[in-house]
N, CA, C and O atoms as CSV, one atom per row, in Angstrom:
chain,resi,resn,atom,element,x,y,z
A,1,MET,N,N,210.026,143.273,-40.866
A,1,MET,CA,C,210.921,143.002,-39.764
A,1,MET,C,C,211.704,141.706,-39.989
A,1,MET,O,O,212.914,141.666,-39.766
A,2,ARG,N,N,211.012,140.641,-40.435
A,2,ARG,CA,C,211.672,139.361,-40.678
A,2,ARG,C,C,212.764,139.505,-41.725
A,2,ARG,O,O,213.842,138.934,-41.560
A,3,SER,N,N,212.518,140.253,-42.803
A,3,SER,CA,C,213.528,140.408,-43.842
A,3,SER,C,C,214.755,141.148,-43.315
A,3,SER,O,O,215.873,140.873,-43.751
A,4,ARG,N,N,214.565,142.084,-42.383
A,4,ARG,CA,C,215.696,142.793,-41.797
A,4,ARG,C,C,216.550,141.836,-40.961
A,4,ARG,O,O,217.779,141.886,-41.014
A,5,LEU,N,N,215.889,140.962,-40.188
A,5,LEU,CA,C,216.625,139.996,-39.388
A,5,LEU,C,C,217.414,139.037,-40.269
A,5,LEU,O,O,218.567,138.734,-39.964
A,6,LEU,N,N,216.822,138.560,-41.344
A,6,LEU,CA,C,217.506,137.643,-42.250
A,6,LEU,C,C,218.662,138.319,-42.960
A,6,LEU,O,O,219.670,137.675,-43.251
A,7,ALA,N,N,218.533,139.601,-43.241
A,7,ALA,CA,C,219.591,140.326,-43.937
A,7,ALA,C,C,220.866,140.391,-43.099
A,7,ALA,O,O,221.954,140.521,-43.660
A,8,ASN,N,N,220.762,140.306,-41.785
A,8,ASN,CA,C,221.925,140.378,-40.910
A,8,ASN,C,C,222.531,139.021,-40.601
A,8,ASN,O,O,223.503,138.940,-39.850
A,9,ARG,N,N,221.985,137.963,-41.158
A,9,ARG,CA,C,222.478,136.610,-40.882
A,9,ARG,C,C,223.332,136.128,-42.048
A,9,ARG,O,O,223.054,136.455,-43.202
A,10,PRO,N,N,224.372,135.349,-41.749
A,10,PRO,CA,C,225.221,134.834,-42.835
A,10,PRO,C,C,224.495,133.788,-43.666
A,10,PRO,O,O,223.594,133.101,-43.186
A,11,LEU,N,N,224.903,133.685,-44.913
A,11,LEU,CA,C,224.368,132.646,-45.790
A,11,LEU,C,C,225.115,131.333,-45.571
A,11,LEU,O,O,224.543,130.254,-45.723
A,12,ILE,N,N,226.388,131.429,-45.214
A,12,ILE,CA,C,227.217,130.242,-45.035
A,12,ILE,C,C,227.801,130.231,-43.630
A,12,ILE,O,O,228.351,131.234,-43.177
A,13,SER,N,N,227.684,129.099,-42.939
A,13,SER,CA,C,228.361,128.877,-41.674
A,13,SER,C,C,229.489,127.881,-41.921
A,13,SER,O,O,229.278,126.826,-42.520
A,14,ILE,N,N,230.677,128.222,-41.460
A,14,ILE,CA,C,231.846,127.355,-41.599
A,14,ILE,C,C,232.194,126.887,-40.199
A,14,ILE,O,O,232.531,127.705,-39.343
A,15,GLY,N,N,232.119,125.594,-39.950
A,15,GLY,CA,C,232.433,125.044,-38.645
A,15,GLY,C,C,233.799,124.390,-38.651
A,15,GLY,O,O,234.107,123.594,-39.539
A,16,MET,N,N,234.630,124.725,-37.654
A,16,MET,CA,C,235.964,124.142,-37.572
A,16,MET,C,C,236.282,123.788,-36.128
A,16,MET,O,O,236.182,124.624,-35.230
A,17,SER,N,N,236.664,122.544,-35.924
A,17,SER,CA,C,237.142,122.107,-34.622
A,17,SER,C,C,238.664,122.211,-34.627
A,17,SER,O,O,239.311,121.924,-35.635
A,18,VAL,N,N,239.225,122.620,-33.505
A,18,VAL,CA,C,240.678,122.777,-33.421
A,18,VAL,C,C,241.172,122.316,-32.055
A,18,VAL,O,O,240.540,122.579,-31.031
A,19,ARG,N,N,242.315,121.623,-32.053
A,19,ARG,CA,C,242.978,121.243,-30.803
A,19,ARG,C,C,244.480,121.368,-31.014
A,19,ARG,O,O,245.060,120.701,-31.870
A,20,ASP,N,N,245.089,122.224,-30.228
A,20,ASP,CA,C,246.526,122.462,-30.307
A,20,ASP,C,C,246.958,122.737,-31.747
A,20,ASP,O,O,247.954,122.192,-32.222
A,21,GLY,N,N,246.210,123.574,-32.422
A,21,GLY,CA,C,246.479,123.879,-33.823
A,21,GLY,C,C,247.005,125.283,-34.063
A,21,GLY,O,O,246.881,125.808,-35.169
A,22,ALA,N,N,247.588,125.898,-33.049
A,22,ALA,CA,C,248.031,127.293,-33.175
A,22,ALA,C,C,248.992,127.501,-34.346
A,22,ALA,O,O,248.989,128.566,-34.962
A,23,SER,N,N,249.806,126.506,-34.655
A,23,SER,CA,C,250.811,126.680,-35.709
A,23,SER,C,C,250.206,126.762,-37.108
A,23,SER,O,O,250.832,127.312,-38.014
A,24,THR,N,N,249.007,126.227,-37.299
A,24,THR,CA,C,248.389,126.264,-38.630
A,24,THR,C,C,247.047,127.002,-38.659
A,24,THR,O,O,246.534,127.313,-39.734
A,25,LEU,N,N,246.487,127.278,-37.500
A,25,LEU,CA,C,245.160,127.887,-37.438
A,25,LEU,C,C,245.111,129.262,-38.093
A,25,LEU,O,O,244.145,129.581,-38.786
A,26,GLY,N,N,246.128,130.071,-37.883
A,26,GLY,CA,C,246.147,131.409,-38.472
A,26,GLY,C,C,246.028,131.369,-39.984
A,26,GLY,O,O,245.291,132.163,-40.567
A,27,LEU,N,N,246.741,130.462,-40.623
A,27,LEU,CA,C,246.656,130.324,-42.080
A,27,LEU,C,C,245.272,129.858,-42.515
A,27,LEU,O,O,244.743,130.318,-43.527
A,28,SER,N,N,244.691,128.942,-41.744
A,28,SER,CA,C,243.347,128.454,-42.068
A,28,SER,C,C,242.324,129.588,-41.994
A,28,SER,O,O,241.493,129.747,-42.889
A,29,ILE,N,N,242.395,130.369,-40.922
A,29,ILE,CA,C,241.466,131.488,-40.764
A,29,ILE,C,C,241.697,132.525,-41.853
A,29,ILE,O,O,240.744,133.024,-42.452
A,30,GLN,N,N,242.961,132.852,-42.113
A,30,GLN,CA,C,243.269,133.867,-43.130
A,30,GLN,C,C,242.760,133.453,-44.502
A,30,GLN,O,O,242.322,134.303,-45.278
A,31,SER,N,N,242.810,132.159,-44.816
A,31,SER,CA,C,242.316,131.702,-46.120
A,31,SER,C,C,240.814,131.930,-46.256
A,31,SER,O,O,240.319,132.160,-47.359
A,32,ILE,N,N,240.094,131.869,-45.151
A,32,ILE,CA,C,238.655,132.136,-45.169
A,32,ILE,C,C,238.400,133.638,-45.257
A,32,ILE,O,O,237.557,134.086,-46.033
A,33,VAL,N,N,239.128,134.408,-44.462
A,33,VAL,CA,C,238.982,135.868,-44.471
A,33,VAL,C,C,239.286,136.437,-45.855
A,33,VAL,O,O,238.665,137.416,-46.267
A,34,ASN,N,N,240.231,135.840,-46.573
A,34,ASN,CA,C,240.639,136.332,-47.892
A,34,ASN,C,C,239.657,136.022,-49.018
A,34,ASN,O,O,239.847,136.500,-50.136
A,35,GLN,N,N,238.627,135.244,-48.759
A,35,GLN,CA,C,237.657,134.902,-49.794
A,35,GLN,C,C,236.966,136.155,-50.318
A,35,GLN,O,O,236.744,137.106,-49.568
A,36,SER,N,N,236.629,136.157,-51.592
A,36,SER,CA,C,235.922,137.305,-52.165
A,36,SER,C,C,234.474,137.354,-51.683
A,36,SER,O,O,233.894,138.436,-51.598
A,37,TYR,N,N,233.888,136.218,-51.371
A,37,TYR,CA,C,232.540,136.180,-50.829
A,37,TYR,C,C,232.614,136.521,-49.338
A,37,TYR,O,O,233.461,135.980,-48.627
A,38,GLU,N,N,231.742,137.407,-48.859
A,38,GLU,CA,C,231.878,137.916,-47.500
A,38,GLU,C,C,230.733,137.573,-46.546
A,38,GLU,O,O,230.836,137.873,-45.356
A,39,ASN,N,N,229.652,136.958,-47.017
A,39,ASN,CA,C,228.496,136.710,-46.162
A,39,ASN,C,C,228.597,135.330,-45.504
A,39,ASN,O,O,227.820,134.425,-45.809
A,40,TRP,N,N,229.562,135.188,-44.605
A,40,TRP,CA,C,229.825,133.933,-43.919
A,40,TRP,C,C,230.100,134.189,-42.439
A,40,TRP,O,O,230.320,135.322,-42.010
A,41,GLU,N,N,230.080,133.106,-41.683
A,41,GLU,CA,C,230.556,133.132,-40.304
A,41,GLU,C,C,231.454,131.920,-40.122
A,41,GLU,O,O,231.214,130.865,-40.708
A,42,LEU,N,N,232.482,132.074,-39.313
A,42,LEU,CA,C,233.378,130.970,-38.972
A,42,LEU,C,C,233.165,130.655,-37.503
A,42,LEU,O,O,233.326,131.519,-36.642
A,43,ILE,N,N,232.807,129.424,-37.227
A,43,ILE,CA,C,232.591,128.967,-35.857
A,43,ILE,C,C,233.757,128.054,-35.493
A,43,ILE,O,O,233.867,126.936,-35.994
A,44,LEU,N,N,234.618,128.547,-34.618
A,44,LEU,CA,C,235.781,127.787,-34.158
A,44,LEU,C,C,235.452,127.165,-32.806
A,44,LEU,O,O,235.132,127.865,-31.846
A,45,ILE,N,N,235.536,125.848,-32.748
A,45,ILE,CA,C,235.272,125.131,-31.513
A,45,ILE,C,C,236.591,124.520,-31.037
A,45,ILE,O,O,237.127,123.619,-31.682
A,46,ASP,N,N,237.104,125.000,-29.929
A,46,ASP,CA,C,238.375,124.521,-29.376
A,46,ASP,C,C,238.126,123.241,-28.585
A,46,ASP,O,O,237.285,123.205,-27.687
A,47,ASP,N,N,238.871,122.193,-28.930
A,47,ASP,CA,C,238.703,120.898,-28.285
A,47,ASP,C,C,239.785,120.669,-27.229
A,47,ASP,O,O,240.494,119.664,-27.262
A,48,GLY,N,N,239.903,121.608,-26.297
A,48,GLY,CA,C,240.816,121.432,-25.176
A,48,GLY,C,C,242.269,121.745,-25.478
A,48,GLY,O,O,243.161,121.080,-24.950
A,49,SER,N,N,242.528,122.734,-26.308
A,49,SER,CA,C,243.909,123.099,-26.664
A,49,SER,C,C,244.718,123.508,-25.440
A,49,SER,O,O,244.205,124.141,-24.518
A,50,LYS,N,N,245.999,123.130,-25.453
A,50,LYS,CA,C,246.946,123.510,-24.399
A,50,LYS,C,C,247.985,124.508,-24.922
A,50,LYS,O,O,248.825,124.985,-24.160
A,51,ASP,N,N,247.928,124.822,-26.218
A,51,ASP,CA,C,248.876,125.757,-26.808
A,51,ASP,C,C,248.244,127.148,-26.906
A,51,ASP,O,O,247.348,127.468,-26.125
A,52,THR,N,N,248.683,127.960,-27.829
A,52,THR,CA,C,248.189,129.337,-27.972
A,52,THR,C,C,247.050,129.455,-28.980
A,52,THR,O,O,246.875,130.501,-29.604
A,53,THR,N,N,246.288,128.401,-29.136
A,53,THR,CA,C,245.162,128.408,-30.072
A,53,THR,C,C,244.210,129.571,-29.806
A,53,THR,O,O,243.800,130.250,-30.748
A,54,ARG,N,N,243.855,129.814,-28.569
A,54,ARG,CA,C,242.923,130.901,-28.239
A,54,ARG,C,C,243.444,132.246,-28.749
A,54,ARG,O,O,242.687,133.015,-29.340
A,55,ALA,N,N,244.711,132.532,-28.530
A,55,ALA,CA,C,245.289,133.804,-28.966
A,55,ALA,C,C,245.214,133.951,-30.485
A,55,ALA,O,O,244.885,135.024,-30.990
A,56,VAL,N,N,245.516,132.883,-31.208
A,56,VAL,CA,C,245.448,132.926,-32.671
A,56,VAL,C,C,244.004,133.105,-33.136
A,56,VAL,O,O,243.726,133.909,-34.026
A,57,ALA,N,N,243.098,132.356,-32.532
A,57,ALA,CA,C,241.688,132.383,-32.940
A,57,ALA,C,C,241.036,133.732,-32.714
A,57,ALA,O,O,240.134,134.118,-33.458
A,58,THR,N,N,241.480,134.450,-31.703
A,58,THR,CA,C,240.819,135.707,-31.343
A,58,THR,C,C,241.564,136.954,-31.801
A,58,THR,O,O,241.122,138.064,-31.507
A,59,CYS,N,N,242.665,136.809,-32.504
A,59,CYS,CA,C,243.472,137.980,-32.883
A,59,CYS,C,C,243.000,138.676,-34.154
A,59,CYS,O,O,243.522,139.741,-34.484
A,60,PHE,N,N,242.048,138.125,-34.868
A,60,PHE,CA,C,241.658,138.682,-36.162
A,60,PHE,C,C,240.746,139.903,-36.062
A,60,PHE,O,O,240.708,140.721,-36.981
A,61,GLY,N,N,240.026,140.032,-34.978
A,61,GLY,CA,C,239.151,141.184,-34.820
A,61,GLY,C,C,238.045,141.254,-35.863
A,61,GLY,O,O,237.628,142.342,-36.259
A,62,ASP,N,N,237.576,140.110,-36.302
A,62,ASP,CA,C,236.527,140.030,-37.323
A,62,ASP,C,C,235.259,139.491,-36.663
A,62,ASP,O,O,235.271,138.385,-36.123
A,63,ARG,N,N,234.174,140.251,-36.697
A,63,ARG,CA,C,232.937,139.847,-36.024
A,63,ARG,C,C,232.348,138.563,-36.593
A,63,ARG,O,O,231.509,137.937,-35.945
A,64,ARG,N,N,232.764,138.157,-37.781
A,64,ARG,CA,C,232.249,136.926,-38.389
A,64,ARG,C,C,232.901,135.678,-37.805
A,64,ARG,O,O,232.426,134.566,-38.037
A,65,ILE,N,N,233.985,135.850,-37.052
A,65,ILE,CA,C,234.695,134.726,-36.444
A,65,ILE,C,C,234.244,134.593,-34.995
A,65,ILE,O,O,234.417,135.504,-34.186
A,66,ARG,N,N,233.656,133.425,-34.683
A,66,ARG,CA,C,233.148,133.169,-33.331
A,66,ARG,C,C,233.939,132.000,-32.735
A,66,ARG,O,O,234.021,130.928,-33.334
A,67,TYR,N,N,234.510,132.215,-31.566
A,67,TYR,CA,C,235.367,131.225,-30.913
A,67,TYR,C,C,234.688,130.704,-29.646
A,67,TYR,O,O,234.195,131.476,-28.823
A,68,PHE,N,N,234.674,129.375,-29.511
A,68,PHE,CA,C,234.074,128.730,-28.347
A,68,PHE,C,C,235.095,127.776,-27.728
A,68,PHE,O,O,235.778,127.038,-28.439
A,69,SER,N,N,235.191,127.798,-26.400
A,69,SER,CA,C,236.101,126.891,-25.696
A,69,SER,C,C,235.547,126.591,-24.310
A,69,SER,O,O,235.087,127.487,-23.602
A,70,ASP,N,N,235.599,125.308,-23.933
A,70,ASP,CA,C,235.201,124.944,-22.577
A,70,ASP,C,C,236.348,124.271,-21.823
A,70,ASP,O,O,236.178,123.844,-20.681
A,71,GLY,N,N,237.528,124.177,-22.470
A,71,GLY,CA,C,238.702,123.618,-21.816
A,71,GLY,C,C,238.779,122.108,-21.792
A,71,GLY,O,O,239.732,121.554,-21.244
A,72,HIS,N,N,237.804,121.425,-22.368
A,72,HIS,CA,C,237.773,119.959,-22.351
A,72,HIS,C,C,238.002,119.400,-23.747
A,72,HIS,O,O,237.721,120.057,-24.749
A,73,SER,N,N,238.522,118.163,-23.798
A,73,SER,CA,C,238.678,117.446,-25.060
A,73,SER,C,C,237.520,116.462,-25.188
A,73,SER,O,O,237.430,115.498,-24.428
A,74,MET,N,N,236.634,116.709,-26.154
A,74,MET,CA,C,235.446,115.880,-26.345
A,74,MET,C,C,235.494,115.079,-27.650
A,74,MET,O,O,234.713,114.143,-27.821
A,75,GLY,N,N,236.390,115.426,-28.562
A,75,GLY,CA,C,236.502,114.724,-29.834
A,75,GLY,C,C,235.796,115.446,-30.974
A,75,GLY,O,O,234.892,116.254,-30.762
A,76,LEU,N,N,236.232,115.134,-32.176
A,76,LEU,CA,C,235.755,115.808,-33.381
A,76,LEU,C,C,234.240,115.718,-33.594
A,76,LEU,O,O,233.625,116.752,-33.855
A,77,PRO,N,N,233.602,114.545,-33.498
A,77,PRO,CA,C,232.153,114.502,-33.743
A,77,PRO,C,C,231.356,115.418,-32.809
A,77,PRO,O,O,230.437,116.107,-33.252
A,78,VAL,N,N,231.705,115.426,-31.528
A,78,VAL,CA,C,231.006,116.285,-30.566
A,78,VAL,C,C,231.204,117.752,-30.933
A,78,VAL,O,O,230.253,118.533,-30.917
A,79,ARG,N,N,232.440,118.124,-31.263
A,79,ARG,CA,C,232.741,119.516,-31.559
A,79,ARG,C,C,232.071,119.989,-32.851
A,79,ARG,O,O,231.592,121.122,-32.909
A,80,LEU,N,N,232.027,119.165,-33.866
A,80,LEU,CA,C,231.354,119.590,-35.097
A,80,LEU,C,C,229.843,119.685,-34.890
A,80,LEU,O,O,229.192,120.531,-35.503
A,81,ASN,N,N,229.282,118.838,-34.043
A,81,ASN,CA,C,227.862,118.980,-33.702
A,81,ASN,C,C,227.618,120.285,-32.957
A,81,ASN,O,O,226.590,120.932,-33.159
A,82,GLN,N,N,228.552,120.675,-32.100
A,82,GLN,CA,C,228.424,121.959,-31.411
A,82,GLN,C,C,228.486,123.121,-32.401
A,82,GLN,O,O,227.770,124.111,-32.249
A,83,ALA,N,N,229.338,122.997,-33.409
A,83,ALA,CA,C,229.416,124.037,-34.443
A,83,ALA,C,C,228.087,124.158,-35.179
A,83,ALA,O,O,227.626,125.266,-35.455
A,84,ILE,N,N,227.483,123.042,-35.493
A,84,ILE,CA,C,226.179,123.060,-36.158
A,84,ILE,C,C,225.144,123.745,-35.271
A,84,ILE,O,O,224.355,124.559,-35.750
A,85,ASP,N,N,225.146,123.420,-33.984
A,85,ASP,CA,C,224.193,124.039,-33.060
A,85,ASP,C,C,224.411,125.543,-32.926
A,85,ASP,O,O,223.456,126.292,-32.721
A,86,ALA,N,N,225.655,125.986,-33.039
A,86,ALA,CA,C,225.977,127.412,-32.873
A,86,ALA,C,C,225.754,128.230,-34.146
A,86,ALA,O,O,225.789,129.460,-34.106
A,87,ALA,N,N,225.528,127.564,-35.258
A,87,ALA,CA,C,225.415,128.256,-36.543
A,87,ALA,C,C,224.209,129.184,-36.589
A,87,ALA,O,O,223.162,128.912,-36.001
A,88,SER,N,N,224.386,130.266,-37.291
A,88,SER,CA,C,223.270,131.196,-37.468
A,88,SER,C,C,222.982,131.445,-38.943
A,88,SER,O,O,222.297,132.411,-39.282
A,89,ALA,N,N,223.492,130.593,-39.820
A,89,ALA,CA,C,223.225,130.755,-41.251
A,89,ALA,C,C,221.732,130.687,-41.516
A,89,ALA,O,O,220.984,130.030,-40.792
A,90,ILE,N,N,221.321,131.369,-42.552
A,90,ILE,CA,C,219.908,131.436,-42.921
A,90,ILE,C,C,219.395,130.045,-43.263
A,90,ILE,O,O,220.021,129.317,-44.033
A,91,THR,N,N,218.255,129.680,-42.691
A,91,THR,CA,C,217.630,128.395,-42.981
A,91,THR,C,C,216.227,128.627,-43.527
A,91,THR,O,O,215.658,129.710,-43.390
A,92,SER,N,N,215.696,127.605,-44.137
A,92,SER,CA,C,214.323,127.683,-44.620
A,92,SER,C,C,213.560,126.483,-44.091
A,92,SER,O,O,214.173,125.476,-43.738
A,93,PRO,N,N,212.232,126.564,-44.026
A,93,PRO,CA,C,211.451,125.418,-43.544
A,93,PRO,C,C,211.735,124.174,-44.379
A,93,PRO,O,O,211.826,124.244,-45.604
A,94,GLY,N,N,211.868,123.070,-43.724
A,94,GLY,CA,C,212.110,121.810,-44.419
A,94,GLY,C,C,213.534,121.686,-44.932
A,94,GLY,O,O,213.779,120.961,-45.895
A,95,TRP,N,N,214.483,122.384,-44.303
A,95,TRP,CA,C,215.857,122.374,-44.780
A,95,TRP,C,C,216.500,121.018,-44.607
A,95,TRP,O,O,216.059,120.196,-43.804
A,96,THR,N,N,217.539,120.803,-45.367
A,96,THR,CA,C,218.365,119.612,-45.221
A,96,THR,C,C,219.797,120.074,-44.995
A,96,THR,O,O,220.181,121.165,-45.416
A,97,LEU,N,N,220.569,119.252,-44.341
A,97,LEU,CA,C,221.952,119.582,-44.053
A,97,LEU,C,C,222.851,118.807,-45.001
A,97,LEU,O,O,222.742,117.587,-45.121
A,98,THR,N,N,223.720,119.512,-45.660
A,98,THR,CA,C,224.663,118.893,-46.573
A,98,THR,C,C,226.058,119.345,-46.202
A,98,THR,O,O,226.293,120.537,-46.002
A,99,ILE,N,N,226.970,118.425,-46.109
A,99,ILE,CA,C,228.358,118.775,-45.828
A,99,ILE,C,C,229.069,118.928,-47.166
A,99,ILE,O,O,229.086,118.009,-47.985
A,100,SER,N,N,229.652,120.093,-47.371
A,100,SER,CA,C,230.274,120.393,-48.652
A,100,SER,C,C,231.674,120.952,-48.446
A,100,SER,O,O,231.842,121.970,-47.775
A,101,LEU,N,N,232.659,120.311,-49.002
A,101,LEU,CA,C,234.011,120.838,-49.042
A,101,LEU,C,C,234.324,121.108,-50.506
A,101,LEU,O,O,234.079,120.257,-51.362
A,102,THR,N,N,234.858,122.275,-50.797
A,102,THR,CA,C,235.091,122.620,-52.189
A,102,THR,C,C,236.421,123.314,-52.371
A,102,THR,O,O,236.913,123.967,-51.450
A,103,LEU,N,N,237.004,123.185,-53.533
A,103,LEU,CA,C,238.231,123.892,-53.871
A,103,LEU,C,C,237.934,125.153,-54.665
A,103,LEU,O,O,238.848,125.906,-54.999
A,104,ARG,N,N,236.654,125.392,-54.971
A,104,ARG,CA,C,236.280,126.555,-55.766
A,104,ARG,C,C,236.149,127.816,-54.924
A,104,ARG,O,O,235.883,128.886,-55.472
A,105,GLY,N,N,236.322,127.725,-53.635
A,105,GLY,CA,C,236.173,128.875,-52.760
A,105,GLY,C,C,234.716,129.113,-52.413
A,105,GLY,O,O,233.828,128.437,-52.933
A,106,LEU,N,N,234.471,130.069,-51.537
A,106,LEU,CA,C,233.113,130.320,-51.073
A,106,LEU,C,C,232.217,130.866,-52.171
A,106,LEU,O,O,231.037,130.518,-52.221
A,107,SER,N,N,232.740,131.714,-53.057
A,107,SER,CA,C,231.917,132.261,-54.135
A,107,SER,C,C,231.381,131.150,-55.028
A,107,SER,O,O,230.201,131.145,-55.381
A,108,GLY,N,N,232.245,130.212,-55.391
A,108,GLY,CA,C,231.801,129.085,-56.208
A,108,GLY,C,C,230.799,128.226,-55.478
A,108,GLY,O,O,229.854,127.720,-56.083
A,109,SER,N,N,230.993,128.056,-54.177
A,109,SER,CA,C,230.054,127.267,-53.379
A,109,SER,C,C,228.690,127.929,-53.316
A,109,SER,O,O,227.665,127.255,-53.421
A,110,VAL,N,N,228.669,129.253,-53.144
A,110,VAL,CA,C,227.400,129.975,-53.067
A,110,VAL,C,C,226.651,129.854,-54.385
A,110,VAL,O,O,225.440,129.631,-54.390
A,111,SER,N,N,227.354,129.997,-55.500
A,111,SER,CA,C,226.698,129.863,-56.808
A,111,SER,C,C,226.074,128.486,-56.949
A,111,SER,O,O,224.941,128.362,-57.415
A,112,PHE,N,N,226.802,127.452,-56.551
A,112,PHE,CA,C,226.289,126.095,-56.642
A,112,PHE,C,C,225.108,125.891,-55.700
A,112,PHE,O,O,224.112,125.272,-56.075
A,113,CYS,N,N,225.216,126.411,-54.477
A,113,CYS,CA,C,224.170,126.215,-53.476
A,113,CYS,C,C,222.869,126.887,-53.870
A,113,CYS,O,O,221.797,126.408,-53.500
A,114,LYS,N,N,222.931,127.971,-54.603
A,114,LYS,CA,C,221.715,128.667,-55.004
A,114,LYS,C,C,220.871,127.814,-55.950
A,114,LYS,O,O,219.688,128.089,-56.151
A,115,LEU,N,N,221.476,126.787,-56.525
A,115,LEU,CA,C,220.720,125.870,-57.374
A,115,LEU,C,C,219.798,124.978,-56.557
A,115,LEU,O,O,218.817,124.452,-57.083
A,116,THR,N,N,220.101,124.803,-55.285
A,116,THR,CA,C,219.286,123.976,-54.388
A,116,THR,C,C,218.929,124.798,-53.154
A,116,THR,O,O,219.506,124.581,-52.089
A,117,PRO,N,N,218.001,125.726,-53.274
A,117,PRO,CA,C,217.734,126.692,-52.208
A,117,PRO,C,C,217.157,126.117,-50.919
A,117,PRO,O,O,217.154,126.812,-49.902
A,118,ARG,N,N,216.671,124.887,-50.919
A,118,ARG,CA,C,216.104,124.325,-49.695
A,118,ARG,C,C,217.167,123.646,-48.849
A,118,ARG,O,O,216.845,122.985,-47.862
A,119,SER,N,N,218.412,123.799,-49.221
A,119,SER,CA,C,219.496,123.155,-48.483
A,119,SER,C,C,220.351,124.187,-47.762
A,119,SER,O,O,220.484,125.328,-48.205
A,120,ILE,N,N,220.914,123.773,-46.667
A,120,ILE,CA,C,221.959,124.541,-46.002
A,120,ILE,C,C,223.255,123.843,-46.364
A,120,ILE,O,O,223.395,122.636,-46.169
A,121,TRP,N,N,224.173,124.581,-46.874
A,121,TRP,CA,C,225.458,124.005,-47.247
A,121,TRP,C,C,226.473,124.375,-46.186
A,121,TRP,O,O,226.593,125.539,-45.803
A,122,TRP,N,N,227.186,123.401,-45.723
A,122,TRP,CA,C,228.166,123.579,-44.660
A,122,TRP,C,C,229.551,123.299,-45.176
A,122,TRP,O,O,229.743,122.455,-46.051
A,123,VAL,N,N,230.494,123.992,-44.646
A,123,VAL,CA,C,231.896,123.625,-44.809
A,123,VAL,C,C,232.370,123.278,-43.413
A,123,VAL,O,O,232.443,124.141,-42.539
A,124,LEU,N,N,232.690,122.023,-43.211
A,124,LEU,CA,C,233.132,121.552,-41.900
A,124,LEU,C,C,234.572,121.090,-42.007
A,124,LEU,O,O,234.958,120.468,-42.997
A,125,GLY,N,N,235.357,121.389,-41.003
A,125,GLY,CA,C,236.745,120.968,-41.044
A,125,GLY,C,C,237.320,120.827,-39.654
A,125,GLY,O,O,236.653,121.082,-38.651
A,126,ALA,N,N,238.544,120.423,-39.619
A,126,ALA,CA,C,239.238,120.278,-38.338
A,126,ALA,C,C,240.666,120.753,-38.504
A,126,ALA,O,O,241.229,120.674,-39.595
A,127,CYS,N,N,241.242,121.237,-37.449
A,127,CYS,CA,C,242.622,121.704,-37.454
A,127,CYS,C,C,243.312,121.103,-36.234
A,127,CYS,O,O,243.141,121.589,-35.116
A,128,PHE,N,N,244.083,120.058,-36.451
A,128,PHE,CA,C,244.774,119.367,-35.343
A,128,PHE,C,C,246.232,119.246,-35.653
A,128,PHE,O,O,246.990,118.698,-34.853
């Protein structure tokens, strides 16, 4: 049963805070969707956007993209902590959190991360 539950969870959680980023958010999301590696989730945390950010964030129809908004501006540190709390990526006992930004794409990141299996690798970003 446990292995079945883990099989349905993403290996990589990508956390992104956004505020009034409708003009660039679609490209950011599309760049993630276009990755050859598919076992990920994107957690979008809206930091009080007044533009059409919600419409852009929710138009993809991809179950791996999760959008959260409370209508308030709390700032980047609070929002990225919320993304971490919302993540459902596979963890192991005694895990460590590492923030990783890479130009090699998600496939390259997964290959690298498998070298250190006791770590959770995160891609955190912001779109403002």
